[in-house]
C-alpha positions, 0 to 999 in steps of 0.5 A: 098719666100712665106709667112711663114706657121707656124702661131699662128693657124698652123693646126687649121682649124676653130674657135672652133679648134683655141679657144680650142687650145689657150684657153684651152691646149696651156699653159698646162705643159708637162708630157713626160712619155716615152723618151730616153733623156740621164740622164747624160746630164740632171744631168750635165746640158750639154751645146751643142757645136753646132746645129748639136750636139743637133739636128742631131746626133742620129736622125735616122728620119733625117738620113733616109731622107738624104739617100733617097735624095742621101746624102753620109753617110760621111755627115750623120754619117761619118767623115765630120765636124759638120758644113758640116753635117748641111749644107747637112741637110739644103740643103735637108730640102725643099725636105722633104715637106709632111713628118713630118720632115718638120713640126718638123724642122721648129717648133723646129727652131721657138719655140727654137731659134726664127727662122721664115724662111725656112731652106734651102741651102741659109739660112743654114749658117745664121741659123747655126751661130744664133743657135750656138750663142744661144746654148752657153748661159745659157738659152740653157743648157739641164735643161734650155731647159726643163724649157722653154718647161714647162716640169713637168715630164720626164721618161727616159729609163734605163737598169736593171743594171744601177746604176741610179747615174745620177738620184740620182744626179738630185734628190739630186740637187732638180731640179724643174722638176721630172726625173724618170727612167723606167725599160727596161729589154728586153736584158735579154729576148732574149736568142736566141741572145746567145753572147749578152745574156751572156754579159747582164747576167753578167751585171745583176749578177754584179748589183744584186750581185746574181750568176745566175745559174737557173731560180729561181736565175735569177728571184731573180736577176731581183727582186733585180733590180726592188726593186732597181729601185723602191727605186730610184723613178721608177714607170714605166717599158717598153718593145719593141717586134715584138709581145707578146710571145705566150708560157708562161710556162717553163716545168721542162725539160726546166728549167733543160735545162736552167741550162745546158745552163748556164754551157755550154754556147755553145749549143743554148737554145731550147725554147726561146719563152717559156723562154721569155714568162715565165720571162716576165710574172714573171716580170709583176707580180713584176710590179703589186706588186710595183704598177707600170705602164707597157708599151709594144711597139709592131710591128716593124721589126728591123735591116732590112739592114744587110750590113749598120746595121753591119757598123753603128750599131743599131738604125741607121735608118734601122727599119720599120713597121712589119706585125706580128699577135698581137691579140691572143698573146696579149690577152693571155698574159694580160688574164694570168695576169688578172686571178690572178688579177696581171695585173697592169696599162698597155700602149699598143703602136702600130706601124702598123696602120692596127692594130689600131682597134685591140689595141683599142678594146683590152683595153675594155677586161681588163678595169675592173672598178678598175680605170679610163683608166687602159689599155691605147692605147698609142699615135701614135708611131715612124712612126705614130707620125705624123698628119695622124697617130695621127688622126687614133690612136685617131679615133680608140680609140674614136670609140672603146674605150673612148678618154676622158680617153686617157693619151696623147702624148710622145716624145719617143725621144733622143733629147732635141729639140723634145718637140714641138711634144707635141704642134703638138699633141695638135694642131692636137687634137684640130683640130680634135674636133673643126672640128666635133664641126663645123659640128655639130657632137659634142656639140657646148660647148667649155668649155665642150670639152675644159675640156676633151682636158685639161685632154687628154693633161695633167690631165689624165697622171698626175692622171695615174702616180700619179704625 
């Protein structure tokens, strides 16, 4: 077998890149301000049964790769044992070269479990046994793993009706790492999904104690939950759409129709985009009043495979990059808030690389001098959180905005093993700067450049979220 590729200088191509990474950013703490880690698993300091449970379950990146390589669903999400599922994953890993999965897989095995060999069919059983033994020790519980990665802050993603019991448990236990909820009310905005909408409306009513009979009482219930989340440490909201709504007003007729819609529960509501736009705009005004940061993830086309999606459910690996127009609706929405000076700090995430320049230039329209980097171009997200995608996002930001104000990377993951993505980002970032220093395109001053990179990797986010 060829020599192992994960050296200390992985991704670092020159002297400056190596020095910038090792001397300036390598050991900085991690602020992971957007992820999907389950709060209950942090609160209860979960111990995982085996490597499959912590690593393969819920990871639709790996599921998509296995399906592409002809692995039967029984060995991915089906009834096969955890050990058999792992062996099927190990067998296909050598065929994932040039996909970020190949890098992530080996970084996670090396950084977490000390495995410094390639995962394949022959090494799989030994690696599985080695990792399973470690997972039974106190050093590999959820809290221990977060500490081992030098995580300082975790922002989870939570439904408006969540009682945040596990966040309270974490806070009361004085855990050294700050774990805060983020407010994700999207399910109450998709009124066209009628059955789901009424289900979630009931959850909102129960959580708020408010009977929702019209638009004012809906907004009252949402304000109740924003207040509740704020009291329990939330300072961030999160939304994920194909594109921002283009219609932001509700006429009196539309409001009256909504009242009838709630009573009859049978006839579809005729103006779903107006409903979504108006309620979202009102929510964003609530966020501004609380001094929160709002996040918008834009552009995916979800649930493309109706046959398999019906069988396996949402978030099973059947989503892709969409090609929705973004600029006009996004501009109109942000401007509507800015006109009344109710636009809070905002992070915009783009999934379609052809829209990078659209997003990068949108920032400058609404950065108003009130604070540094008020409007952020979020890090390469989902299909773009790999080397090429990160570089394209950072180049667009550099060319059309100011990368010095960038708040850096997130995991956006459900896995406690995903934190090497921050290392991956930091190495990519240092290589980007280092190569330009080697070419004479940036000053030959490692202290100057190193301080900027430290801000991007840690200090900008710490200031942005008031941590």
